[in-house]
C-alpha positions as CSV (number, residue, x, y, z in Angstrom):
1,M,16.8,0.1,4.1
2,A,15.3,-3.0,5.6
3,A,17.4,-2.7,8.7
4,D,16.6,1.0,9.2
5,P,13.2,1.8,7.6
6,F,11.5,5.1,7.3
7,D,8.5,5.8,9.6
8,W,5.7,8.1,8.5
9,Q,2.7,9.8,9.9
10,V,-0.1,11.7,8.2
11,T,-1.6,14.6,10.1
12,K,-5.2,15.8,9.9
13,G,-4.1,18.6,7.7
14,G,-2.6,16.3,5.1
15,T,1.1,16.9,6.0
16,V,3.3,13.8,6.0
17,L,6.0,13.6,8.7
18,V,8.8,11.3,7.7
19,S,11.3,10.0,10.3
20,R,14.1,7.5,10.4
21,G,15.8,6.1,13.5
22,G,13.5,8.2,15.7
23,R,14.7,11.5,14.2
24,A,12.6,13.7,11.9
25,V,13.9,13.7,8.4
26,V,11.5,15.8,6.4
27,T,8.0,17.3,6.5
28,V,6.0,17.2,3.2
29,G,3.1,19.6,3.2
30,G,0.7,21.2,0.8
31,R,-0.3,19.4,-2.4
32,A,2.9,17.3,-2.4
33,G,2.0,16.0,1.1
34,E,-1.6,15.2,0.1
35,R,-0.3,13.4,-3.0
36,L,2.3,11.4,-1.0
37,A,-0.3,10.5,1.6
38,A,-2.6,9.2,-1.1
39,Q,0.2,7.1,-2.6
40,L,1.2,5.7,0.7
41,A,-2.4,4.7,1.6
42,G,-2.7,2.3,-1.3
43,C,0.7,0.5,-1.4
44,D,2.7,-2.2,0.3
45,D,5.7,-1.5,2.7
46,A,8.4,-1.9,0.1
47,R,6.8,0.6,-2.2
48,A,6.2,2.9,0.8
49,Q,9.9,2.8,1.6
50,Q,10.7,3.8,-2.0
51,L,8.2,6.7,-2.0
52,L,9.5,8.0,1.4
53,A,13.2,7.8,0.2
54,R,12.3,9.8,-2.8
55,A,10.4,12.3,-0.7
56,T,13.5,12.9,1.4
57,G,15.5,13.8,-1.6
58,N,19.0,12.4,-2.2
59,Y,19.0,10.9,1.2
60,K,21.5,8.0,0.8
61,R,24.0,7.7,-2.1
62,G,25.5,4.4,-1.0
63,N,28.9,5.7,0.0
64,E,28.2,6.3,3.7
65,R,30.4,4.6,6.2
66,R,28.9,1.8,8.3
67,R,29.3,2.3,12.1
């Protein structure tokens, strides 16, 4: 993930927009979005990447082909 990290942005409404490689991956809203935003506010980058990977679901399994 170090070569292609997640980017994130928190909106005024508490929604967390997660993207990777310039493309939107997921939008986390409601209480889950507020909770994720609070966790992201108080952590380092490595922990933030783990939280964002979990928020996207089963995003990478490790068996993808490299291009």
